[in-house]
N, C-alpha and C positions, 0 to 999 in steps of 0.2 A: 937818155934816149927813150922815147915812148915805145911801149911794147904793144900798143893798140893802134890798129889801122881801121879807119871808117871810110866807106864810100857809098854812094847811092847809084843804083843801076835801075834802069827801066826794063821790066820783063813784060811778057805778054802771056796771058792766060786766055786761050782762044783769041777773040778779038779785043779783049779788055787790056788796057795798059795797067800795069801794077808797079808801084814803087817798091823797090827792095833795098833795105838798108843792110849793107854787108859790113860785118865786123870781124876782124881777125885780132884776137888777143893772145899774143905769143906767150905771156906768162900764165894765163889761165888754162889754155889748151892749144898748144902749137900745132896740133894735127887737124884742127877744125876751123871752119868758117861759119859764123852764125848769120843767117839770113832772116830778117824781120820783114814780113809783108805788111805794108801800111798804106794808108791813104794820105799820109803826111802828118796825121795827128794820132790816129788810133792804130795800134798793132793788132792785126787780125790773126796772125800766126807767126811763130818763130821756129826755125829749124836749124839744127847744127849739122853741117855737112862736112864730110871728109875733104880736105883741100886737095889731096892727091887724087881722089876720085873725080873731083871737078876737073882737074887738069887732064887726067887720062880720058875722061868722058868727051873731051873735045876732039879726040883722035879715034876713039873706038867705044862701042857700048860697054858700060860697066855698071855694076850694082845688081842687087837682087833684093827682094823684099820690098820695104817701104820706099827706098830711094834708088833711082836709076838715072844715069846720065848718058846721053848719046850725042854723037856729032850733030851739029846744027845749032847750037847748044840747047838741048832739051833736058830739062830737069823734071823728072816725073816723081811725084810724091803720092804715096799710098795707092798707086795704080790708077788714080783718077785725075789728079791735077797735073797737067803737062805745061810747064812754064818754058818759054823760050827767052833767050837773052842774047844780045849781040856778042859774038865771040870775041871781038877785039876789046870790048869793055871788060868782060870777065877775065880775059888774058892779062890785061894791064893790072887788074886788081891782084890776081894770083902772082904775077911776077913780083909785085911789091911785097907780098907775104914771103916769097922765097928769098928776097933780098934781106928781109928782117931775120928770117930763120931758114937757112938753106936745108934742103932735103937731107936727112940723115943726122942733122944737128938738133933735132927736136928733143927737148928735155921736159919732163913733168916733175914738179915738186910733189912727191908722194905724200909728205907730211901735210902740206896745204890741201891736197886733194882729199885726204882722209878727214881732215878737220871740216872741210866744206860738206862732205857727205854726212858726217855725224851731226853737224849743226842743222842740216836740212831735214 
């Protein structure tokens, strides 16, 4: 069974459509979703976001500092970029991540994590 889930979602930054490649890698980091903002060929930015924060942000404002999520689904990065995404699209993606790894069953391989940190 694959531990990696990929999806493409369209977000909006003001009036500009932005293609976001969403990745959930349960074996690398079961707590996070990686979002790569791209034009289809070039990745302009990549962020790792807490999947619980994304889920909770659909119901109430959450976050502080560089990442905040609030209903409607607004994902604010660095207090300057405010991306919106269709709630149903994000909900479907997150549901699939929770089917792979239910909340409370996340496990991190500490040996592999330390090895990656030391190698980088």
